C-alpha positions in Angstrom: -9.2 12.0 -9.3 -8.4 15.7 -8.8 -5.9 16.4 -6.2 -7.7 19.3 -4.6 -10.8 17.3 -3.3 -11.5 18.6 0.0 -9.8 16.6 3.0 -12.5 16.9 5.8 -13.5 14.8 8.8 -15.9 11.9 8.2 -18.8 13.5 10.0 -19.0 16.2 7.4 -21.7 15.8 4.6 -19.3 16.6 2.1 -16.9 13.8 3.0 -18.9 11.5 0.4 -18.7 12.6 -3.3 -20.3 10.9 -6.2 -19.2 11.6 -10.0 -21.5 9.9 -12.5 -19.8 9.2 -16.0 -21.3 9.2 -19.5 -20.6 5.7 -20.1 -22.5 4.5 -16.9 -19.5 4.1 -14.5 -19.9 5.9 -11.1 -16.9 7.1 -9.0 -17.5 7.7 -5.2 -15.3 8.9 -2.6 -15.9 8.5 1.2 -13.8 9.4 4.3 -14.4 7.0 7.0 -13.9 7.4 10.7 -10.1 7.4 11.5 -9.4 9.4 8.3 -9.1 6.6 5.7 -10.3 7.3 2.2 -12.1 5.0 0.0 -12.6 5.6 -3.7 -14.3 3.4 -6.0 -15.2 3.1 -9.6 -18.1 0.9 -10.3 -18.2 -0.2 -13.9 -21.3 -1.6 -15.2 -20.9 -5.1 -16.7 -17.4 -5.7 -15.0 -17.1 -8.9 -13.3 -13.4 -8.5 -12.0 -12.2 -5.9 -9.4 -8.9 -4.6 -8.7 -8.1 -3.3 -5.1 -5.5 -1.0 -4.0 -4.2 -0.1 -0.4 -1.9 3.1 -0.7 0.1 4.5 2.0 1.1 7.9 1.3 4.7 7.5 2.1 7.7 6.3 -0.3 11.5 6.3 -0.4 11.6 10.1 -0.4 10.3 10.0 3.4 13.4 7.9 4.4 16.4 9.2 6.4 19.6 8.8 4.2 21.0 6.1 6.3 17.8 4.2 6.1 17.4 4.3 2.4 15.5 1.3 1.2 13.7 0.7 4.4 10.4 1.4 2.7 10.8 -1.0 0.0 12.3 -3.6 2.7 8.8 -3.2 4.6 6.8 -3.8 1.5 8.6 -7.2 1.1 8.0 -8.1 4.8 4.2 -7.5 5.0 4.0 -10.6 2.7 5.6 -12.9 5.3 2.6 -13.1 7.4 0.5 -11.9 10.3 -0.7 -13.3 13.7 -3.5 -14.9 11.9 -2.2 -15.7 8.5 1.2 -17.3 7.3 2.9 -16.4 4.0 1.5 -19.3 2.5 -2.0 -18.6 3.9 -1.8 -15.0 2.1 -0.5 -16.5 -1.2 -3.1 -19.4 -1.1 -6.1 -17.1 -0.4 -5.7 -15.5 -4.0 -4.1 -18.7 -5.6 -7.3 -20.7 -4.8 -9.7 -18.1 -6.5 -7.8 -17.4 -9.5 -6.6 -14.0 -8.3 -3.3 -12.3 -7.8 -1.5 -10.0 -5.1 1.3 -7.9 -5.2 2.7 -4.5 -4.0 5.1 -1.7 -5.3 7.2 0.9 -3.7 7.6 4.4 -5.4 9.4 7.7 -4.3 6.0 9.1 -3.1 3.7 6.1 -2.1 3.7 2.4 -1.2 0.9 0.3 -2.5 -0.6 -3.3 -1.8 -2.9 -4.6 -4.4 -5.1 -7.5 -5.7 -6.9 -8.6 -8.6 -9.9 -10.9 -8.2 -13.4 -11.4 -9.6 -15.9 -9.3 -8.1 -17.3 -11.9 -5.6 -14.1 -12.2 -4.0 -13.2 -8.6 -3.6 -14.2 -8.4 0.3 -12.0 -11.5 0.9 -9.1 -9.6 -1.0 -10.0 -6.6 1.2 -9.6 -8.6 4.4 -6.4 -10.3 3.4 -4.7 -7.2 2.2 -5.8 -5.1 5.2 -4.6 -7.8 7.6 -1.1 -7.6 5.9 -1.3 -3.8 6.3 -2.4 -3.7 9.9 -0.7 -6.8 11.3 2.5 -7.5 9.8 4.8 -9.5 12.1 8.1 -8.2 11.0 10.1 -10.8 12.9 14.0 -10.7 12.9 14.1 -14.1 11.1 11.9 -12.8 8.3 13.9 -9.6 8.1 17.4 -11.5 8.0 16.0 -13.7 5.1 14.5 -10.8 3.0 17.8 -8.9 3.2 19.2 -11.3 0.8 16.2 -11.3 -1.5 16.5 -7.6 -1.8 20.3 -7.7 -2.4 19.5 -10.0 -5.2 17.0 -7.5 -6.7 19.7 -4.8 -6.5 22.1 -6.8 -8.3 19.5 -7.4 -11.0 18.7 -3.9 -11.4 22.5 -3.1 -11.6 22.8 -5.5 -14.6 19.9 -3.5 -16.5 21.2 -0.6 -18.4 18.0 1.0 -18.3 17.5 1.0 -14.6 21.1 2.3 -14.3 20.6 5.2 -16.5 17.6 6.0 -14.7 19.1 6.0 -11.3 22.1 8.0 -12.4 20.0 10.6 -14.0 17.9 11.0 -11.0 21.2 11.5 -8.9 22.7 14.0 -11.4 19.5 16.1 -11.4 18.4 15.9 -7.9 21.8 15.5 -6.1 21.5 14.8 -2.6 17.6 15.2 -2.3 15.8 12.1 -1.2 14.0 12.2 -4.6 17.4 11.2 -6.4 18.1 8.3 -4.2 17.3 4.7 -5.6 13.9 3.5 -4.2 15.6 0.1 -3.0 18.5 1.6 -1.4 22.0 0.7 -2.2 23.8 -2.7 -1.2 25.9 -1.2 1.3 23.0 0.6 3.1 20.7 -2.9 2.9 23.5 -4.8 4.2 23.8 -2.3 7.2 20.1 -1.5 7.9 18.5 -2.6 11.1 15.0 -4.1 11.7 14.6 -1.0 14.0 14.5 1.4 11.2 11.8 -0.6 9.3 9.9 -1.1 12.5 10.0 3.0 13.0 8.9 3.4 9.4 5.7 1.0 9.8 4.8 2.7 13.1 5.0 6.1 11.9 3.3 5.9 8.5 1.2 2.9 8.5 -2.1 4.4 10.2 -5.8 5.1 9.2 -5.2 8.8 8.5 -2.6 7.9 5.9 -4.4 5.1 4.2 -6.2 5.4 0.7 -8.3 2.2 -0.5 -9.0 2.0 -4.0 -11.2 -0.5 -5.9 -12.6 -0.5 -9.5 -14.7 -2.9 -11.5 -17.5 -4.8 -10.1 -17.6 -2.9 -6.8 -20.1 -2.2 -4.3 -18.9 1.0 -2.6 -20.7 0.9 0.7 -20.0 -2.7 1.3 -16.3 -2.2 0.5 -16.5 0.6 3.2 -18.0 -1.6 5.6 -15.5 -4.1 4.9 -12.6 -1.8 5.3 -13.7 -0.8 8.5 -14.2 -4.3 9.9 -10.7 -5.2 8.7 -9.1 -2.0 10.4 -10.8 -2.4 13.5 -9.7 -6.1 13.9 -6.2 -4.7 13.1 -6.2 -2.3 16.1 -6.2 0.8 13.7 -8.5 3.9 14.4 -12.0 3.5 13.0 -13.7 6.0 15.3 -11.7 9.3 15.4 -13.5 12.3 13.4 -10.3 13.4 11.9 -9.4 14.8 8.5 -6.8 12.7 6.4 -3.3 13.3 6.1 
C-alpha cells in the first residue's frame, strides 16, 4: 500500500478506500472510530486467511537503558490475559490447524495468525485479546527473561546475526537503529518490568494499531470484529481521531 494515503478521522467519507485489481482481488482500507486502521485484500477462491495486528513502534523507539523492552513485551503478550491462559491462546489455534506468532523489528511489532477463512474472526478475537489485555505479571516477566537470554546467546552463535548487528552498529553508531532489536544480555539482565509496562501503556492503543488481513476475508465483518474486540479490551472505539 502507498505510504501517503491520507490519515483522516473515521467520520470523513474518504476514510474508506477501495482498490480493485486486475486479477479480481480487492484491497480495502477503513479507518475505524478510535483511529485503528484496517486493511484487507480479499482474494477470490482463497480459503485461508492471514491476520496481522501491527503496532507502529519498534526497538528504535526505546531508551538506551531499556533496549530490548519491545521484544520482551512481544514475548509476554503470549503469556495470557484475564480471560485466557497461555495454553488457551495456543489451543485456540492448534485445534483449528492454525498458527500464531509475532515479530519485533526496529520500526514495528506484529502479532499474526494463519487460519482457514471461517476461523478468521476467532483469530481476530484472540490476537486482540492478547494485544489489549496482556497481564504482564512479575512471575511471567522473570520467567521470560531467561528465555530471551537464551535467544540472545543463540544469535551470538550465528555468524550472520553477529555480522548484521556489528554492521548496523558501525554504520549507525549510537543511534537507536544501530542497537540490537533484542537488546544485550547485560541490559536484559537488568531491565525492570516497569520499563515494559511503560512501553505497553504508551504505545499500545487504538491510534497506533493497524489490522491487516489477506485471503478469504470479508472486510466489513472483520471491521466489526475488531471494534468488538477493542471495546471489550477497554480501548477507544468511539473517538473521531486521525491515526498516529
